[in-house]
C-alpha positions as CSV (number, residue, x, y, z in Angstrom):
1,M,12.7,-10.4,5.7
2,E,15.5,-8.2,7.3
3,K,15.7,-4.7,6.2
4,E,19.2,-2.4,6.0
5,Q,19.9,0.8,7.2
6,G,17.6,3.1,6.1
7,E,16.2,0.8,4.1
8,G,12.0,0.1,4.4
9,I,10.8,-3.6,4.6
10,P,9.0,-4.7,1.7
11,I,5.4,-5.2,1.7
12,E,4.2,-8.0,-0.9
13,I,1.3,-6.6,-2.9
14,K,-1.7,-9.1,-3.8
15,E,-4.5,-9.3,-6.1
16,A,-8.6,-8.7,-4.4
17,G,-11.7,-8.4,-6.5
18,S,-12.2,-8.2,-10.2
19,F,-9.8,-7.4,-12.9
20,T,-10.9,-5.8,-16.2
21,G,-7.0,-6.3,-17.7
22,P,-3.7,-7.8,-17.2
23,S,-2.5,-7.8,-13.1
24,R,-0.4,-4.2,-12.6
25,G,0.3,-5.7,-8.6
26,N,3.5,-5.5,-10.2
27,S,3.9,-1.8,-10.5
28,I,3.1,-0.5,-7.2
29,K,5.7,-1.3,-4.3
30,P,4.5,-0.2,-0.7
31,T,7.6,-0.8,2.0
32,L,7.6,-0.3,5.9
33,N,10.1,1.6,7.8
34,D,9.1,2.4,11.1
35,N,5.9,3.9,11.4
36,V,6.5,5.4,7.8
37,L,4.3,3.4,4.8
38,T,5.8,4.4,1.5
39,V,4.1,3.8,-1.8
40,V,6.3,3.9,-5.3
41,F,4.0,3.3,-8.1
42,I,6.3,2.7,-10.9
43,E,4.3,3.4,-14.2
44,N,1.1,5.5,-14.3
45,L,-2.0,3.2,-13.2
46,G,-3.9,6.7,-13.1
47,Q,-6.1,7.6,-10.1
48,V,-5.7,5.4,-7.0
49,T,-7.5,5.8,-3.7
50,V,-5.2,3.9,-1.0
51,E,-7.1,2.6,2.4
52,V,-5.2,2.0,5.7
53,S,-7.2,0.1,7.7
54,T,-6.4,-2.1,10.9
55,A,-6.8,-5.3,10.5
56,S,-9.8,-5.4,12.3
57,G,-10.7,-3.1,9.9
58,I,-11.0,0.2,11.0
59,Q,-9.9,3.4,8.5
60,V,-6.6,4.6,9.8
61,N,-6.3,7.0,6.4
62,C,-8.1,7.1,2.7
63,L,-6.4,9.3,0.3
64,S,-6.3,9.1,-3.4
65,V,-3.8,10.1,-5.3
66,L,-2.3,10.4,-9.3
67,T,0.1,8.1,-10.0
68,P,3.0,7.2,-10.9
69,D,3.2,10.2,-7.6
70,G,4.1,7.5,-4.3
71,L,3.1,9.0,-1.1
72,Q,4.2,8.8,2.4
73,V,1.8,7.6,5.6
74,Y,2.6,7.4,9.2
75,I,1.1,5.1,11.0
76,P,1.4,6.1,14.7
77,N,0.4,3.2,16.3
78,A,2.2,-0.1,16.6
79,G,-0.3,-3.4,15.2
80,N,-1.1,-5.4,12.5
81,Y,-2.7,-3.5,8.5
82,I,-3.8,-3.8,5.3
83,V,-3.3,-1.2,2.7
84,T,-5.4,-1.8,-0.2
85,F,-5.0,0.1,-3.7
86,T,-8.5,0.7,-5.8
87,L,-7.5,1.4,-9.5
88,S,-9.7,3.8,-11.4
89,N,-10.8,0.5,-13.5
90,G,-11.7,-1.3,-10.1
91,D,-9.0,-4.0,-9.6
92,V,-7.9,-3.9,-6.2
93,Y,-4.9,-4.6,-4.3
94,Y,-3.6,-4.8,-0.8
95,G,-0.8,-6.1,1.5
96,E,-0.2,-6.7,4.9
97,F,1.9,-5.2,7.5
98,T,3.2,-4.8,11.3
99,V,4.2,-1.9,12.8
100,T,6.4,-2.5,15.6
101,E,7.1,0.5,17.0
């Protein structure tokens, strides 16, 4: 999917793990703009742990955020990555993306 000037490329969110209620994956909106991963939470999901790792499993960044606040993470190196979102109730969502620059 092509991005327009100043817009990030959307990252598809997938479900992983067990769920305690309805899916909340549509409330997580990550986009990639060059080397910057931006995440917007469109509703309050409580505290969410966000982990960015390489496709081979090496952790690049891990932080916890109170939603609906968003976050930005700078990814310094080109490569394939996975961003994982763990909600306080144990629900897990993830998205895969590639940094090319």
